[in-house]
TIVEX-156740 format. One record per atom (N, C-alpha, C): x, y, z; residue in three letters. Coordinates in steps of 0.05 Angstrom, whole numbers, padded with zeros to 5 digits, always signed. Layout:
N
XYZala...
// end
This chain:
323
+00019-00022+00005met+00008-00001+00003met+00016+00025-00001met+00008+00042-00012pro+00038+00070-00020pro+00026+00084+00001pro+00049+00096+00019glu+00046+00119+00042glu+00054+00142+00035glu+00035+00168+00040leu+00049+00187+00039leu+00053+00196+00058leu+00080+00206+00065val+00090+00220+00086val+00088+00247+00093val+00072+00264+00115val+00074+00287+00114val+00086+00293+00140val+00112+00317+00132leu+00125+00323+00144leu+00114+00351+00164leu+00111+00340+00194thr+00102+00355+00199thr+00099+00373+00230thr+00140+00379+00222glu+00151+00388+00242glu+00142+00420+00246glu+00126+00438+00225gln+00128+00463+00237gln+00108+00471+00254gln+00095+00447+00261leu+00078+00437+00284leu+00094+00442+00316leu+00119+00430+00310asn+00133+00433+00338asn+00149+00458+00343asn+00148+00481+00320ala+00158+00496+00324ala+00155+00519+00344ala+00177+00531+00356pro+00158+00557+00387pro+00132+00571+00378pro+00139+00586+00348val+00116+00598+00338val+00107+00587+00307val+00092+00571+00306pro+00082+00562+00283pro+00069+00579+00265pro+00057+00599+00269gly+00059+00615+00255gly+00033+00605+00229gly+00030+00627+00207gly+00007+00618+00182gly+00022+00587+00172gly+00041+00579+00174thr+00047+00559+00162thr+00040+00534+00177thr+00043+00534+00207gly+00034+00520+00213gly-00004+00510+00210gly-00009+00529+00215arg-00042+00531+00208arg-00043+00510+00177arg-00028+00522+00162tyr-00027+00507+00131tyr-00027+00480+00134tyr+00001+00476+00150thr-00001+00440+00159thr-00015+00433+00180thr-00028+00440+00192ala-00048+00426+00204ala-00080+00423+00180ala-00081+00445+00174glu-00099+00438+00162glu-00098+00429+00136glu-00080+00427+00123leu-00072+00406+00095leu-00078+00380+00109leu-00061+00373+00121leu-00059+00343+00141leu-00081+00330+00148leu-00105+00353+00153ala-00129+00339+00162ala-00150+00333+00140ala-00142+00347+00114ala-00156+00349+00096ala-00144+00324+00073ala-00121+00321+00079leu-00106+00303+00063leu-00114+00273+00072leu-00116+00268+00096arg-00132+00251+00111arg-00161+00243+00106arg-00182+00262+00100lys-00208+00256+00091lys-00205+00257+00065lys-00191+00264+00054ser-00188+00255+00021ser-00170+00227+00011ser-00163+00215+00032thr-00144+00198+00022thr-00153+00180-00005thr-00136+00175-00029pro-00148+00158-00047pro-00148+00133-00039pro-00163+00110-00054ser-00160+00085-00043ser-00135+00074-00045ser-00131+00061-00033gly-00113+00039-00031gly-00078+00051-00012gly-00087+00084-00017trp-00072+00099+00002trp-00069+00102+00036trp-00046+00109+00046ser-00052+00120+00066ser-00037+00142+00072ser-00036+00159+00090val-00027+00180+00106val-00014+00173+00137val+00015+00188+00136thr+00028+00179+00159thr+00043+00209+00167thr+00048+00215+00187thr+00061+00238+00199thr+00089+00237+00216thr+00106+00259+00201ala+00130+00248+00216ala+00144+00267+00222ala+00154+00277+00242ala+00181+00293+00258ala+00188+00293+00281ala+00200+00307+00288thr+00215+00303+00321thr+00201+00294+00343thr+00169+00303+00342ala+00162+00299+00360ala+00125+00297+00359ala+00112+00290+00375asn+00074+00287+00364asn+00075+00286+00336asn+00075+00253+00326ala+00074+00248+00298ala+00084+00214+00294ala+00064+00206+00283asp+00060+00182+00275asp+00088+00163+00277asp+00111+00171+00260arg+00140+00171+00261arg+00158+00191+00273arg+00159+00183+00287val+00188+00206+00303val+00207+00204+00301val+00219+00223+00290leu+00245+00222+00281leu+00263+00226+00299leu+00285+00204+00307lys+00299+00209+00336lys+00325+00220+00331lys+00314+00253+00329val+00336+00267+00330val+00331+00296+00338val+00346+00308+00355pro+00342+00336+00363pro+00332+00354+00347pro+00308+00368+00346arg+00302+00390+00328arg+00325+00408+00304arg+00341+00419+00331arg+00371+00428+00316arg+00390+00420+00295arg+00386+00386+00309ala+00393+00367+00293ala+00395+00365+00271ala+00365+00362+00273leu+00351+00352+00242leu+00354+00378+00229leu+00351+00403+00228val+00349+00434+00217val+00368+00427+00208val+00393+00432+00217ala+00416+00432+00209ala+00422+00404+00188ala+00413+00378+00190leu+00416+00354+00175leu+00399+00361+00142leu+00382+00368+00154trp+00363+00384+00121trp+00376+00405+00106trp+00387+00425+00130glu+00399+00452+00108glu+00424+00433+00100glu+00434+00413+00099arg+00461+00405+00087arg+00452+00382+00064arg+00420+00381+00062gly+00412+00363+00044gly+00418+00331+00051gly+00417+00332+00079leu+00423+00297+00088leu+00396+00284+00105leu+00374+00285+00096pro+00346+00283+00104pro+00342+00252+00110pro+00325+00252+00126pro+00325+00216+00132pro+00305+00205+00112pro+00315+00176+00113arg+00300+00170+00090arg+00268+00156+00097arg+00247+00168+00086leu+00219+00169+00093leu+00194+00152+00075leu+00213+00145+00049gly+00197+00137+00027gly+00190+00152+00012gly+00186+00135-00015pro+00184+00149-00043pro+00163+00171-00048pro+00138+00171-00032his+00115+00202-00020his+00119+00209-00007his+00131+00235-00006val+00134+00255+00020val+00128+00288+00007val+00108+00295+00031his+00101+00320+00033his+00111+00336+00051his+00119+00361+00042ala+00140+00375+00065ala+00116+00395+00059ala+00107+00408+00079pro+00088+00435+00079pro+00104+00454+00079pro+00124+00455+00091thr+00145+00476+00086thr+00179+00468+00072thr+00186+00494+00080pro+00207+00478+00059pro+00230+00473+00085pro+00219+00469+00106leu+00240+00456+00131leu+00247+00432+00124leu+00239+00422+00095ala+00251+00394+00094ala+00257+00390+00052ala+00276+00403+00042pro+00272+00397+00020pro+00284+00373+00007pro+00267+00357+00018leu+00270+00321+00001leu+00283+00322-00024leu+00309+00308-00031pro+00298+00309-00064pro+00285+00277-00067pro+00258+00280-00089gly+00237+00272-00098gly+00211+00275-00079gly+00212+00290-00061ala+00190+00306-00042ala+00176+00324-00057ala+00155+00324-00059val+00131+00350-00056val+00134+00372-00036val+00143+00402-00046val+00157+00411-00021val+00139+00441-00028val+00124+00450-00011thr+00106+00484-00009thr+00118+00500+00002thr+00123+00517-00023val+00137+00544-00017val+00122+00567-00011val+00113+00575+00012his+00096+00598+00015his+00093+00626+00002his+00122+00633+00003asp+00132+00661-00008asp+00155+00658-00009asp+00166+00684-00021val+00198+00689-00024val+00208+00713-00013val+00195+00713+00012val+00200+00739+00020val+00228+00742+00027val+00248+00716+00034pro+00283+00716+00030pro+00290+00735+00016pro+00283+00737-00014trp+00289+00749-00039trp+00286+00782-00029trp+00250+00778-00030thr+00237+00807-00037thr+00242+00823-00020thr+00244+00818+00008his+00234+00838+00032his+00259+00821+00050his+00283+00819+00045pro+00301+00803+00069pro+00306+00822+00095pro+00297+00848+00087glu+00307+00859+00113glu+00283+00857+00140glu+00261+00842+00125thr+00237+00834+00140thr+00235+00804+00158thr+00259+00800+00163leu+00272+00769+00166leu+00300+00776+00184leu+00307+00753+00200thr+00332+00753+00213thr+00354+00748+00186thr+00378+00754+00193pro+00395+00747+00165pro+00394+00723+00168pro+00400+00705+00190arg+00404+00676+00194arg+00382+00663+00173arg+00359+00671+00183gly+00324+00668+00169gly+00325+00669+00140gly+00342+00696+00127val+00343+00695+00105val+00361+00679+00084val+00390+00672+00102ala+00406+00651+00089ala+00393+00627+00089ala+00381+00615+00114trp+00371+00585+00116trp+00352+00584+00088trp+00335+00601+00088his+00313+00599+00070his+00321+00594+00040his+00341+00624+00037arg+00351+00620+00003arg+00360+00589+00004arg+00372+00579+00016lys+00387+00556+00012lys+00372+00539+00013lys+00359+00527+00023val+00337+00497+00024val+00311+00506+00007val+00301+00533+00003ile+00285+00531-00016ile+00304+00532-00054ile+00324+00534-00055ala+00335+00539-00080ala+00337+00503-00084ala+00345+00488-00067arg+00351+00466-00064arg+00326+00452-00070arg+00298+00454-00060ala+00278+00440-00064ala+00271+00453-00097ala+00278+00468-00105ala+00275+00480-00133ala+00293+00470-00156ala+00314+00453-00140ala+00332+00434-00162ala+00324+00403-00153ala+00312+00393-00133glu+00316+00372-00136glu+00294+00357-00113glu+00269+00379-00112ala+00250+00365-00100ala+00226+00355-00132ala+00209+00335-00130arg+00184+00326-00149arg+00175+00347-00159arg+00164+00366-00142ala+00149+00394-00147ala+00149+00409-00131ala+00140+00437-00136leu+00149+00452-00118leu+00106+00455-00111leu+00096+00465-00091val+00076+00472-00091val+00073+00504-00083val+00058+00520-00091val+00059+00542-00087val+00028+00556-00080val+00021+00578-00070pro-00003+00589-00059pro-00012+00605-00069pro-00002+00617-00097thr-00010+00642-00108thr+00009+00640-00136thr-00009+00654-00158gln+00007+00652-00185gln+00036+00674-00178gln+00021+00701-00157ala+00050+00717-00154ala+00070+00702-00141ala+00066+00682-00128val+00090+00675-00111val+00104+00654-00129val+00088+00644-00147ala+00105+00629-00176ala+00119+00650-00197ala+00109+00668-00200ser+00124+00685-00212ser+00151+00696-00199ser+00142+00706-00175gln+00170+00723-00157gln+00187+00697-00156gln+00185+00671-00154leu+00197+00655-00152leu+00216+00651-00175leu+00204+00654-00191ala+00217+00653-00218ala+00248+00671-00218ala+00235+00692-00212asp+00250+00712-00212asp+00276+00716-00194asp+00268+00696-00176cys+00292+00697-00152cys+00310+00673-00150cys+00298+00655-00160val+00320+00625-00168val+00310+00611-00186val+00337+00589-00197thr+00332+00571-00210thr+00320+00553-00209thr+00298+00547-00219val+00263+00522-00210val+00266+00509-00240val+00283+00481-00229ser+00290+00457-00252ser+00266+00436-00248ser+00242+00446-00233val+00224+00426-00223val+00199+00429-00236val+00176+00426-00230pro+00149+00432-00241pro+00136+00451-00217pro+00123+00465-00226val+00118+00496-00196val+00079+00492-00207val+00067+00472-00183leu+00036+00474-00179leu+00026+00502-00169leu+00010+00518-00180val+00000+00535-00163val-00026+00525-00149val-00027+00523-00109val-00048+00510-00101val-00060+00527-00077val-00084+00536-00090pro-00090+00559-00070pro-00094+00537-00037pro-00091+00556-00015asn-00094+00549+00010asn-00126+00547+00008asn-00143+00529+00033gly-00164+00534+00033gly-00166+00556+00060gly-00189+00557+00073val-00200+00580+00088val-00215+00556+00113val-00213+00576+00135thr-00220+00560+00157thr-00242+00577+00169thr-00267+00565+00164arg-00283+00578+00167arg-00294+00583+00208arg-00296+00612+00216leu-00298+00610+00237leu-00327+00628+00252leu-00334+00617+00261ala-00364+00623+00265ala-00370+00624+00298ala-00372+00640+00310gly-00387+00644+00341gly-00401+00676+00346gly-00401+00673+00362pro-00420+00692+00388pro-00399+00717+00386pro-00395+00744+00387pro-00383+00759+00381pro-00366+00763+00415pro-00347+00772+00420ala-00327+00769+00445ala-00344+00794+00465ala-00350+00791+00483asp-00364+00815+00504asp-00335+00818+00519asp-00312+00810+00515asp-00296+00828+00532asp-00272+00849+00521asp-00279+00851+00496leu-00262+00871+00472leu-00283+00901+00465leu-00270+00921+00458pro-00296+00944+00450pro-00311+00934+00441pro-00331+00955+00434asp-00357+00953+00408asp-00348+00962+00390asp-00333+00972+00380arg-00311+00973+00357arg-00289+00973+00350arg-00279+00963+00332tyr-00245+00960+00336tyr-00239+00942+00299tyr-00210+00949+00302val-00197+00946+00279val-00175+00914+00291val-00188+00899+00274leu-00166+00867+00287leu-00144+00869+00267leu-00122+00858+00280ala-00100+00842+00262ala-00094+00816+00274ala-00089+00802+00248val-00081+00766+00259val-00054+00761+00241val-00035+00760+00267gly-00013+00748+00247gly+00012+00746+00270gly+00037+00735+00268thr+00057+00736+00293thr+00068+00767+00285thr+00076+00782+00305ile+00086+00809+00313ile+00112+00809+00306ile+00116+00812+00281glu+00143+00818+00268glu+00142+00839+00246glu+00168+00848+00238pro+00170+00871+00216pro+00155+00876+00197pro+00156+00846+00179arg+00136+00846+00156arg+00104+00843+00158arg+00095+00845+00182lys+00067+00851+00178lys+00049+00877+00179lys+00067+00899+00186gly+00062+00927+00183gly+00040+00939+00207gly+00044+00931+00226phe+00032+00922+00246phe+00026+00949+00265phe+00055+00954+00259asp+00064+00983+00276asp+00055+01009+00268asp+00056+01000+00237leu+00035+01030+00215leu+00013+01025+00230leu+00003+01004+00222leu-00027+00996+00230leu-00039+01011+00267leu-00016+01010+00277ala-00027+01020+00304ala-00032+01052+00303ala-00003+01059+00288arg-00010+01086+00283arg-00025+01100+00267arg-00040+01089+00253ala-00061+01089+00236ala-00090+01092+00248ala-00091+01078+00272cys-00116+01070+00289cys-00114+01090+00310cys-00090+01092+00316glu-00086+01118+00338glu-00092+01140+00323glu-00092+01148+00305arg-00104+01169+00281arg-00125+01180+00289arg-00138+01153+00275leu-00169+01152+00270leu-00184+01152+00308leu-00171+01144+00320arg-00191+01139+00353arg-00200+01113+00343arg-00189+01086+00346val-00200+01070+00334val-00191+01052+00353val-00195+01032+00369pro-00184+01008+00377pro-00167+00993+00358pro-00151+00977+00377leu-00134+00963+00350leu-00132+00940+00373leu-00140+00913+00360val-00144+00884+00378val-00122+00870+00356val-00102+00851+00364val-00080+00843+00349val-00081+00812+00362val-00085+00795+00349val-00088+00762+00351val-00057+00754+00341val-00041+00738+00362gly-00020+00724+00346gly+00005+00737+00367gly+00021+00712+00363pro+00040+00719+00379pro+00070+00736+00371pro+00081+00742+00396gln+00107+00761+00384gln+00125+00745+00378gln+00129+00758+00351gly+00159+00747+00343gly+00181+00755+00345gly+00199+00764+00320trp+00225+00772+00322trp+00225+00802+00319trp+00243+00825+00323gly+00254+00843+00305gly+00247+00863+00328gly+00235+00860+00353gly+00230+00878+00374gly+00201+00895+00370gly+00181+00897+00351val+00158+00903+00344val+00147+00912+00373val+00142+00934+00381asp+00130+00939+00405asp+00101+00958+00399asp+00080+00933+00402leu+00061+00954+00398leu+00039+00962+00423leu+00051+00957+00449arg+00041+00969+00474arg+00028+00999+00475arg+00005+00998+00470ala-00005+01032+00472ala-00039+01030+00483ala-00046+01056+00497pro-00075+01049+00507pro-00089+01042+00494pro-00088+01049+00460his-00114+01040+00441his-00111+01010+00425his-00083+00991+00446val-00081+00967+00427val-00088+00942+00448val-00097+00925+00447thr-00103+00900+00461thr-00093+00880+00449thr-00076+00866+00463leu-00056+00841+00446leu-00064+00822+00468leu-00079+00803+00452leu-00085+00780+00456leu-00071+00751+00461leu-00047+00758+00441gly-00021+00729+00439gly-00037+00718+00419gly-00022+00692+00425arg-00043+00667+00413arg-00064+00654+00426arg-00090+00649+00411val-00111+00652+00418val-00119+00619+00405val-00145+00600+00419ser-00159+00583+00403ser-00167+00589+00378ser-00183+00574+00364asp-00199+00568+00345asp-00233+00588+00350asp-00234+00575+00372ala-00254+00586+00379ala-00259+00609+00389ala-00235+00622+00407arg-00231+00654+00415arg-00222+00670+00392arg-00217+00669+00369leu-00212+00680+00344leu-00241+00681+00331leu-00253+00660+00329ala-00281+00664+00319ala-00298+00679+00335ala-00295+00691+00356ser-00307+00701+00369ser-00297+00732+00374ser-00274+00731+00368val-00256+00760+00362val-00266+00768+00335val-00263+00765+00316leu-00272+00764+00288leu-00295+00768+00289leu-00319+00760+00299ala-00341+00768+00301ala-00347+00788+00314ala-00332+00802+00321gly-00346+00824+00340gly-00317+00847+00322gly-00308+00845+00305ala-00283+00864+00293ala-00303+00886+00270ala-00299+00904+00269thr-00316+00918+00252thr-00299+00918+00223thr-00286+00915+00230cys-00259+00914+00202cys-00236+00883+00212cys-00222+00874+00192leu-00197+00864+00193leu-00175+00886+00181leu-00148+00890+00189ala-00131+00900+00174ala-00106+00880+00171ala-00090+00887+00146ala-00076+00864+00134ala-00057+00878+00122ala-00031+00898+00130pro-00019+00917+00121pro+00011+00910+00114pro+00008+00880+00105ser+00042+00867+00112ser+00054+00882+00086ser+00077+00878+00083leu+00099+00884+00063leu+00096+00864+00044leu+00092+00846+00058ala+00098+00818+00035ala+00083+00792+00044ala+00061+00782+00033glu+00057+00752+00044glu+00066+00737+00017glu+00061+00710+00016gly+00054+00686+00007gly+00023+00683+00004gly+00014+00690+00010phe-00019+00684+00014phe-00040+00700+00029phe-00038+00699+00056gly-00051+00718+00069gly-00085+00703+00081gly-00075+00675+00095leu-00101+00673+00108leu-00117+00693+00125leu-00112+00696+00141pro-00132+00720+00157pro-00155+00727+00136pro-00138+00741+00111val-00163+00763+00101val-00176+00739+00094val-00176+00709+00087leu-00198+00696+00073leu-00216+00687+00094leu-00200+00682+00122glu-00218+00683+00149glu-00241+00700+00159glu-00226+00725+00154ala-00246+00746+00161ala-00267+00755+00140ala-00263+00751+00110met-00284+00751+00093met-00310+00727+00096met-00297+00703+00101ala-00310+00680+00102ala-00331+00683+00127ala-00319+00703+00150ala-00338+00709+00176ala-00356+00729+00167ala-00347+00750+00146gly-00372+00777+00145gly-00354+00790+00150gly-00327+00795+00154val-00318+00814+00164val-00303+00833+00129val-00308+00864+00139pro-00294+00871+00112pro-00262+00873+00116pro-00250+00865+00097val-00221+00875+00102val-00205+00896+00088val-00184+00909+00098val-00168+00924+00084val-00138+00922+00082val-00131+00908+00062his-00109+00893+00057his-00084+00922+00037his-00063+00908+00039ser-00039+00923+00028ser-00042+00916-00001ser-00024+00926-00022asp-00020+00918-00049asp+00000+00901-00055asp+00004+00883-00037asp+00021+00861-00043asp+00010+00840-00059asp+00020+00835-00076pro+00013+00818-00102pro-00004+00794-00094pro+00007+00779-00079ala-00011+00758-00069ala-00027+00764-00055ala-00034+00792-00032leu-00055+00791-00021leu-00074+00806-00039leu-00065+00820-00068val-00086+00829-00081val-00099+00798-00096val-00082+00783-00110glu-00096+00756-00127glu-00113+00745-00102glu-00110+00737-00073val-00126+00726-00059val-00153+00737-00055val-00147+00765-00045ala-00175+00777-00039ala-00192+00787-00075ala-00187+00786-00085gly-00194+00784-00118gly-00212+00800-00120gly-00212+00829-00102gly-00228+00857-00115gly-00246+00859-00094gly-00251+00840-00068ala-00261+00834-00043ala-00263+00846-00024ala-00232+00863-00027gly-00223+00882+00005gly-00221+00911-00009gly-00209+00921+00011thr-00194+00949+00008thr-00174+00956+00001thr-00154+00963-00018val-00136+00961-00021val-00113+00982-00017val-00094+00981+00004val-00076+01000+00012val-00049+01007+00001val-00038+01023-00004arg-00004+01023-00013arg+00008+01010+00020arg+00029+00995+00007arg+00044+00986+00022arg+00063+01008+00039arg+00068+00997+00069gly+00084+01021+00072gly+00076+01050+00083gly+00048+01062+00070asp+00045+01080+00071asp+00024+01092+00090asp+00030+01106+00110leu+00009+01114+00138leu-00019+01128+00131leu-00015+01151+00111ala-00033+01160+00094ala-00053+01143+00084ala-00038+01127+00060ser-00060+01110+00045ser-00073+01088+00073ser-00064+01079+00094leu-00078+01058+00113leu-00099+01072+00125leu-00092+01098+00130thr-00109+01114+00148thr-00125+01114+00135thr-00126+01126+00111glu-00155+01135+00093glu-00171+01116+00090glu-00149+01081+00077gly-00161+01062+00077gly-00189+01054+00094gly-00177+01050+00118leu-00187+01039+00142leu-00213+01065+00146leu-00212+01087+00144arg-00231+01108+00146arg-00259+01100+00131arg-00243+01098+00099ala-00271+01096+00089ala-00284+01063+00103ala-00271+01048+00102val-00284+01020+00109val-00302+01023+00140val-00291+01033+00161leu-00301+01042+00189leu-00327+01061+00183leu-00341+01075+00159ala-00352+01098+00155ala-00372+01076+00145ala-00368+01055+00125asp-00383+01043+00116asp-00374+01012+00114asp-00376+01004+00140pro-00362+00979+00147pro-00378+00946+00131pro-00404+00953+00108arg-00419+00927+00105arg-00410+00928+00067arg-00402+00950+00068his-00401+00946+00032his-00383+00925+00014his-00368+00912+00039thr-00351+00892+00014thr-00356+00869+00024thr-00375+00867+00043val-00382+00842+00062val-00389+00812+00045val-00410+00824+00022glu-00432+00800+00008glu-00404+00790-00007glu-00384+00811-00020ala-00364+00806-00051ala-00350+00788-00028ala-00333+00794+00002gly-00325+00775+00016gly-00329+00751+00020gly-00352+00746+00028val-00363+00718+00036val-00365+00705+00005val-00370+00717-00010thr-00371+00699-00036thr-00344+00697-00054thr-00323+00713-00048arg-00293+00702-00046arg-00283+00680-00035arg-00287+00681-00011ala-00279+00667+00006ala-00288+00638+00000ala-00311+00638-00006ser-00329+00611-00012ser-00312+00597-00031ser-00303+00602-00053glu-00279+00592-00069glu-00258+00579-00062glu-00253+00583-00036phe-00230+00569-00029phe-00231+00547-00001phe-00224+00519-00012thr-00232+00506+00016thr-00206+00482+00014thr-00202+00471+00036trp-00183+00456+00042trp-00190+00437+00030trp-00208+00423+00029glu-00211+00395+00004glu-00205+00406-00021glu-00201+00426-00034lys-00200+00428-00065lys-00175+00440-00061lys-00162+00443-00041thr-00124+00434-00036thr-00119+00413-00042thr-00122+00400-00020ala-00107+00369-00020ala-00115+00356-00037ala-00143+00355-00049leu-00140+00341-00078leu-00126+00346-00100leu-00120+00376-00093ser-00092+00383-00118ser-00067+00382-00111ser-00061+00371-00080val-00036+00362-00068val-00027+00329-00077val-00059+00313-00076trp-00063+00286-00075trp-00048+00293-00107trp-00056+00298-00123arg-00055+00304-00160arg-00019+00306-00170arg-00002+00310-00140ala+00019+00317-00147ala+00033+00294-00134ala+00017+00274-00124his+00030+00251-00102his+00021+00226-00130his-00005+00224-00123ala-00013+00200-00130ala-00020+00188-00159ala
// end
């Protein structure tokens, strides 16, 4: 019986982030849509069907040098953590090339190395948007097939949170320079509207502490659903993204979205959000002002757009790359 081994090491990371959600959601969808005669197994240094008996740091170093453990002929790496020869590898973005200043120097060097190896040795690469596919071709020599497979959207529903302001802008993501949350905090201060941020503190020393900002940290899906339900709008002012799951999650929940003109976010939103210029405080402020004044005008378009993305579709496309 052929076996698809899914590498779930990202779920063991101190800050799993959006790629952690992708890993978990894709794994669940792959299991639900397993073709007849196939099986799905997970592999990681902990919390997996097949435990790799190597310390996480040592395993990362081995993978960086192209020395992975033998896991069989059918392997899916949901992140470039393991650019295994013959595996199908998901590359979420090209930030290490396009916006290296938003990552640590170590992160830039590491990701450039492993993505370049995957582009040369993998069976195929999976990318979430055509924007990433185009940018990737400009950044690295790609010798393997590249499949554009959009992510799904997790539909989060629940009653509005009763411990937050009646009206607030919501941001979701790891707090780091690339996300643009510092600029968002300034825009919300100008508009005198509270900002609620869901996500862990990441690298870069971005300090969002202010009287008008509520930092919730990492939350459960149930809590996120309630925070989304009470939000007046969601803002995604990122400098660079590969997809932008929070944008679709907000649209699916009936929350209007203000997002930057990053190509991937523009592609994913499909015209159902309000677009502002990256890194431009005045543009972000005016975009938010317009949506706060009329928060319902993009909701229907957003719900329709989000309905086009499902994890089942994502999994079926990934299966076609393997089976």
